[in-house]
KETOR-116621 format. One line per 4 residues: their letters; for each residue x negated, y, z of C-alpha. Coordinates in steps of 0.02 Angstrom, whole numbers, plus 50000, padded with zeros to 5 digits. Example, Ala and Ser with C-alpha at 12.3 -4.5 7.8 and 13.67 -1.06 7.14 Angstrom:
<recs>
as = 49385/49775/50390  49316/49947/50357
</recs>
This chain:
<recs>
xxxx = 50006/49993/50004  49927/50172/49950  49895/50299/50079  50022/50439/50115
xxxx = 50037/50587/50217  50171/50701/50302  50145/50883/50332  50239/50955/50493
xxxx = 50253/51147/50507  50235/51216/50681  50338/51377/50725  50482/51454/50801
xxxx = 50628/51477/50681  50720/51402/50527  50590/51268/50454  50710/51167/50339
xxxx = 50691/51166/50143  50517/51258/50144  50398/51220/50005  50232/51145/50062
xxxx = 50092/51125/49926  49975/50984/49938  49830/51014/49825  49652/50929/49785
xxxx = 49536/51006/49655  49649/51069/49518  49793/50953/49561  49939/50988/49673
xxxx = 50106/50923/49717  50251/51022/49810  50358/50942/49942  50507/51014/50039
xxxx = 50524/51004/50224  50673/50919/50318  50772/51000/50462  50635/50966/50567
xxxx = 50506/51058/50470  50419/50884/50417  50391/50840/50223  50422/50673/50154
xxxx = 50276/50555/50128  50163/50599/49991  50042/50473/49909  49866/50526/49924
xxxx = 49694/50452/49883  49587/50377/50000  49424/50453/50039  49470/50620/49972
xxxx = 49498/50797/50049  49659/50898/50028  49736/51072/50076  49913/51089/50139
xxxx = 49975/51269/50123  50123/51386/50121  50141/51547/50022  50257/51692/49993
xxxx = 50385/51642/50131  50512/51775/50184  50488/51729/50371  50315/51667/50388
xxxx = 50142/51730/50339  50031/51626/50212  49937/51494/50297  49845/51325/50252
xxxx = 49760/51166/50330  49636/51067/50259  49628/50868/50299  49536/50714/50231
xxxx = 49605/50541/50196  49476/50404/50262  49387/50292/50130  49485/50124/50119
xxxx = 49643/50210/50194  49817/50129/50161  49989/50153/50230  50055/50311/50322
xxxx = 49913/50426/50387  49921/50531/50548  50035/50683/50523  49947/50838/50478
xxxx = 50015/51005/50579  50015/51164/50484  50044/51299/50610  50141/51462/50548
xxxx = 50140/51633/50612  50301/51736/50583  50289/51902/50468  50282/52055/50574
xxxx = 50459/52145/50595  50456/52299/50509  50434/52469/50604  50574/52589/50659
xxxx = 50527/52755/50714  50585/52887/50845  50580/53069/50787  50663/53241/50835
xxxx = 50762/53335/50719  50598/53427/50656  50529/53244/50603  50400/53247/50747
xxxx = 50373/53085/50832  50448/53060/50999  50377/52921/51127  50551/52875/51189
xxxx = 50600/52744/51309  50705/52600/51221  50800/52469/51303  50895/52320/51238
xxxx = 51065/52314/51317  51086/52130/51300  50951/52075/51409  50876/52258/51485
xxxx = 50712/52223/51404  50601/52378/51354  50540/52401/51180  50361/52472/51165
xxxx = 50356/52632/51073  50186/52701/51002  50118/52857/51004  50182/52899/50821
xxxx = 50356/52852/50881  50356/52687/50789  50428/52523/50864  50472/52347/50800
xxxx = 50585/52205/50871  50564/52020/50824  50640/51861/50900  50818/51896/50880
xxxx = 50941/51770/50806  50950/51771/50621  51082/51877/50549  51128/51937/50721
xxxx = 51115/52127/50795  51063/52204/50953  51110/52369/51045  50972/52485/51089
xxxx = 50978/52632/51215  50857/52765/51173  50810/52901/51305  50685/53034/51343
xxxx = 50691/53176/51469  50685/53317/51341  50824/53240/51222  50998/53178/51224
xxxx = 51004/52987/51249  51078/52888/51107  51145/52725/51081  51116/52624/50911
xxxx = 51155/52449/50852  51015/52373/50745  51053/52217/50633  50934/52071/50611
xxxx = 50884/51995/50454  50880/51804/50408  50711/51797/50505  50775/51864/50670
xxxx = 50675/52034/50636  50762/52194/50674  50793/52300/50526  50727/52448/50625
xxxx = 50798/52617/50578  50736/52791/50594  50817/52860/50760  50825/53054/50779
xxxx = 50839/53113/50947  50929/53297/50982  50835/53404/51101  50933/53428/51264
xxxx = 50857/53575/51348  50880/53760/51299  50769/53907/51340  50852/54067/51397
xxxx = 50745/54230/51410  50822/54377/51499  50748/54536/51516  50846/54665/51614
xxxx = 50848/54855/51616  50946/55009/51670  51012/55130/51561  50846/55225/51555
xxxx = 50770/55072/51492  50669/55045/51646  50646/54860/51685  50724/54801/51845
xxxx = 50641/54684/51970  50736/54572/52083  50896/54568/51978  50998/54391/51999
xxxx = 51045/54303/51858  51189/54179/51856  51274/54065/51726  51460/54013/51730
xxxx = 51587/53953/51623  51689/54088/51518  51853/54059/51615  51765/54084/51789
xxxx = 51799/54249/51867  51672/54222/52017  51523/54126/52059  51414/54027/51946
xxxx = 51245/53937/51951  51103/54042/52008  50961/54040/51871  50838/54139/51984
xxxx = 50776/54326/51992  50694/54431/51873  50505/54454/51907  50403/54616/51925
xxxx = 50430/54648/51728  50617/54631/51742  50606/54455/51666  50674/54274/51696
xxxx = 50641/54126/51589  50749/53971/51603  50741/53795/51535  50874/53676/51567
xxxx = 51009/53562/51501  51176/53650/51471  51287/53503/51435  51298/53313/51398
xxxx = 51309/53324/51207  51210/53396/51062  51335/53540/51033  51349/53721/51055
xxxx = 51406/53781/51221  51473/53956/51264  51427/54020/51436  51437/54187/51535
xxxx = 51289/54256/51609  51310/54382/51749  51164/54492/51808  51180/54564/51973
xxxx = 51077/54726/52025  50930/54720/52134  50958/54754/52310  50958/54947/52349
xxxx = 51017/54992/52173  51187/55063/52142  51211/54984/51974  51365/54901/51897
xxxx = 51342/54703/51865  51316/54653/51688  51410/54501/51592  51393/54446/51422
xxxx = 51434/54270/51332  51285/54174/51269  51296/54027/51147  51163/53891/51197
xxxx = 51112/53724/51119  50977/53599/51150  50809/53653/51083  50866/53837/51051
xxxx = 50782/53988/51127  50903/54132/51159  50840/54300/51216  50948/54424/51301
xxxx = 50925/54611/51361  51072/54651/51476  51072/54824/51527  51141/54882/51708
xxxx = 51233/55047/51703  51241/55170/51845  51383/55133/51975  51494/55287/51930
xxxx = 51479/55274/51743  51619/55254/51631  51552/55099/51535  51597/54937/51620
xxxx = 51486/54821/51491  51375/54842/51353  51302/54717/51225  51177/54735/51096
xxxx = 51168/54581/50982  51038/54576/50845  51082/54447/50715  50995/54278/50737
xxxx = 51037/54220/50564  51091/54367/50468  51001/54540/50466  51144/54618/50556
xxxx = 51176/54705/50718  51318/54720/50835  51350/54841/50981  51501/54814/51093
xxxx = 51557/54888/51243  51696/54919/51375  51743/55081/51467  51838/55100/51616
xxxx = 51934/55250/51537  51974/55314/51376  51807/55370/51275  51717/55365/51119
xxxx = 51532/55296/51083  51418/55380/50959  51296/55243/50914  51148/55288/50794
xxxx = 51002/55191/50723  50847/55274/50670  50728/55156/50563  50706/55079/50375
xxxx = 50844/55131/50260  50923/55270/50367  51090/55179/50416  51239/55287/50446
xxxx = 51292/55311/50638  51450/55239/50693  51572/55341/50813  51697/55226/50891
xxxx = 51889/55258/50899  51958/55334/51064  51985/55192/51188  51923/55069/51314
xxxx = 51843/54941/51191  51717/54984/51077  51633/54899/50921  51504/54948/50804
xxxx = 51435/54831/50668  51285/54848/50534  51312/54691/50430  51155/54710/50301
xxxx = 51016/54811/50386  50843/54817/50311  50740/54707/50416  50611/54806/50530
xxxx = 50612/54897/50692  50745/55023/50740  50774/55148/50878  50952/55131/50948
xxxx = 51037/55277/51040  51203/55271/51115  51301/55425/51178  51467/55418/51266
xxxx = 51592/55564/51239  51753/55578/51344  51925/55660/51313  51851/55829/51361
xxxx = 51698/55816/51234  51575/55798/51356  51432/55686/51310  51310/55579/51399
xxxx = 51169/55483/51346  51190/55302/51386  51054/55198/51299  50892/55230/51207
xxxx = 50799/55067/51154  50701/54985/51018  50799/54850/50908  50711/54717/50805
xxxx = 50810/54657/50653  50754/54499/50585  50754/54440/50393  50910/54334/50367
xxxx = 50913/54156/50352  50907/54106/50173  51092/54080/50098  51143/53940/49995
xxxx = 51183/53996/49820  51242/53836/49742  51265/53652/49808  51329/53482/49744
xxxx = 51363/53343/49854  51367/53166/49791  51446/53026/49905  51401/52835/49886
xxxx = 51551/52753/49967  51483/52588/49953  51319/52617/50033  51389/52756/50152
xxxx = 51259/52884/50098  51243/53059/50045  51144/53156/49914  51149/53334/49886
xxxx = 51064/53465/49781  51065/53644/49824  50973/53807/49789  50942/53948/49916
xxxx = 50909/54138/49888  50744/54132/49962  50618/53980/50010  50686/53874/50143
xxxx = 50701/53690/50200  50864/53607/50196  50939/53445/50262  51108/53360/50268
xxxx = 51207/53351/50437  51353/53225/50456  51461/53254/50608  51594/53121/50656
xxxx = 51764/53205/50683  51802/53063/50805  51667/53104/50924  51485/53050/50936
xxxx = 51333/53116/50887  51287/53208/50732  51163/53120/50609  51035/53237/50530
xxxx = 50945/53188/50359  50759/53231/50329  50704/53416/50300  50669/53464/50110
xxxx = 50500/53542/50067  50499/53731/50069  50571/53811/49916  50733/53873/49833
xxxx = 50780/53705/49751  50815/53559/49861  50863/53378/49847  50921/53292/50008
xxxx = 51002/53130/50069  51066/53045/50215  51093/52865/50227  51153/52727/50358
xxxx = 51316/52817/50398  51456/52708/50463  51651/52709/50436  51753/52850/50476
xxxx = 51774/53035/50437  51628/53144/50445  51607/53339/50424  51471/53377/50298
xxxx = 51351/53527/50334  51196/53592/50240  51075/53651/50367  50961/53790/50289
xxxx = 50796/53815/50403  50682/53961/50384  50510/53974/50398  50518/54033/50585
xxxx = 50636/53889/50627  50804/53973/50624  50945/53875/50558  51099/53926/50457
xxxx = 51235/53791/50466  51348/53786/50299  51507/53670/50308  51523/53580/50135
xxxx = 51674/53470/50161  51750/53315/50253  51701/53132/50198  51796/52978/50241
xxxx = 51699/52810/50230  51850/52713/50275  51893/52631/50431  51774/52644/50583
xxxx = 51717/52476/50648  51623/52544/50809  51574/52712/50888  51487/52830/50770
x = 51311/52858/50818
</recs>
């Protein structure tokens, strides 16, 4: 009886019906494994050396083993073991909305195991049941937590996604002055909800330069929050408290310059709001009696002064100013035509965030993906944002290269209805968000991420 040999594949995973090549010199034969990873007996020649190998398998790396058949051998020979190593799982990556890597903490929700995240934000998951899925919780002290469901391929490797975390902490910089533009040290700054009429969370007191910087989380989700800022005068100063509404979101930096007015004036509140997106300026005030405000700007383009109507509520807006530094002056005139200088200060108007001139959104319903082209009126970066209407976190696509013509995409969306936006990002990091339209990808099978 001629000698024969069986090859046994040694590895974790599905080993049935895998091709094993047994070769000697220029001759070779292919045998397929059974459910235990063992080939049927293959006839070999006594006194010869052979190589058993596997190549181009989906789940395992290429491998080979050499063996020899003793001279004079006959019948079945000892089984030859060929050890296989699994192919590595593809890398996923955790980044922030600017595309920078985030070394986050990833935990599997099925067994509590932690997944290692490298310094470049990459991670990989293997050893899952073939064609299954795993739920991951992704956390970082500076970002909102997210939970994502990641599918596994036929080899039990996670099809690792790109996970984008939204910053959770906002920065608020407050500079407090009086009506003579003198900075106030020791002013107490509180934050409260717009519907609160008293109290609030104390953020701190202004320093010797009349400034306070606060960094903190304003809410539990990555959306914009409107808060009321209350500034109480320093001890020993007869000044009216100042209140103003401020819009905060994670990752944003907002600068405010509240002005505290004398205790016996006719102005109850005053807000000077240079545009953060457009090259505009808004001045609003409330007086405790009927009066007029005469508001003038000195600077590029010589904008016309505005005189408000006689009343208690006052509003002046310049929607399209030339970027640059302006001198703002406000005078109050009562019904007896008496005038008082209320404020004189410098205001900086920034260049507007570029606007979208044209856009075209393409929707792939089968792949649940979006592709958009857009042009802007000045160099900028653009990305797509999809916000589930049923709740959950927004998904942002990658930023385009800086320029005026843009092509961007967003993939991996799930079922449900989304509000689709184009986000235009200027060179200094300011963003303009433009609503495009609603898109319905069909029935939602799980919570949108």
